[in-house]
C-alpha positions as CSV (number, residue, x, y, z in Angstrom):
1,X,-50.0,26.7,27.4
2,X,-50.5,30.4,28.3
3,X,-51.3,30.2,31.8
4,X,-48.3,28.0,32.2
5,X,-46.0,30.4,30.3
6,X,-45.7,27.6,27.6
7,X,-46.6,30.3,25.1
8,X,-45.0,33.5,25.1
9,X,-45.7,37.0,23.4
10,X,-42.3,38.7,22.0
11,X,-43.2,42.1,20.5
12,X,-40.8,43.0,17.4
13,X,-38.4,45.7,17.7
14,X,-37.7,46.2,14.5
15,X,-39.3,49.5,13.3
16,X,-40.4,48.7,10.3
17,X,-41.7,45.4,11.4
18,X,-43.9,47.2,14.7
19,X,-46.6,47.4,12.5
20,X,-46.7,44.5,11.3
21,X,-49.2,41.3,11.8
22,X,-46.7,38.2,12.5
23,X,-46.5,35.7,15.0
24,X,-44.6,32.7,15.9
25,X,-45.8,30.6,18.6
26,X,-42.6,28.2,19.6
27,X,-43.6,25.9,22.7
28,X,-40.8,26.5,24.9
29,X,-38.9,23.0,26.2
30,X,-40.3,20.9,23.6
31,X,-38.7,20.4,20.5
32,X,-41.7,21.6,17.8
33,X,-43.2,18.8,15.3
34,X,-42.7,18.8,12.1
35,X,-45.3,20.8,10.7
36,X,-43.7,23.3,13.3
37,X,-40.7,23.1,11.9
38,X,-41.3,23.5,8.4
39,X,-44.1,27.0,8.9
40,X,-40.7,27.8,11.0
41,X,-38.6,27.4,7.8
42,X,-40.8,29.1,5.4
43,X,-41.3,32.6,7.6
44,X,-37.7,32.1,8.2
45,X,-36.5,32.6,4.1
46,X,-39.7,34.6,4.2
47,X,-37.8,37.0,6.9
48,X,-34.5,36.9,5.0
49,X,-35.6,37.7,2.2
50,X,-37.7,40.7,3.2
51,X,-34.6,41.3,5.5
52,X,-32.6,41.5,1.9
53,X,-34.7,44.9,0.4
54,X,-34.6,46.5,3.9
55,X,-32.2,49.8,3.9
56,X,-28.4,48.8,5.2
57,X,-28.2,51.7,8.2
58,X,-29.0,51.7,12.3
59,X,-30.6,48.5,13.5
60,X,-32.4,47.3,10.2
61,X,-28.8,46.8,8.7
62,X,-27.8,44.8,11.8
63,X,-31.1,42.8,11.3
64,X,-30.6,42.1,7.8
65,X,-26.5,40.9,9.4
66,X,-28.3,38.5,12.0
67,X,-30.6,36.9,8.9
68,X,-27.7,36.5,6.5
69,X,-25.3,35.2,8.9
70,X,-28.3,32.6,10.3
71,X,-28.6,32.0,6.2
72,X,-25.5,30.9,6.2
73,X,-25.3,28.8,9.0
């Protein structure tokens, strides 16, 4: 999958997350399996919870706002 470009690394740009060990693997061009969707949903919920605790300034504020907008969808 890595050699075919289906699995890629995307660096986190949020300064508070830059040194974290968070990794989310999503196959490109394929619908995630049910277990993958469940795992991604759990990560999404935890990141939203984390975003609510971030300071409300600069890029961090934008990150928190995007996660809140995502949650409303």
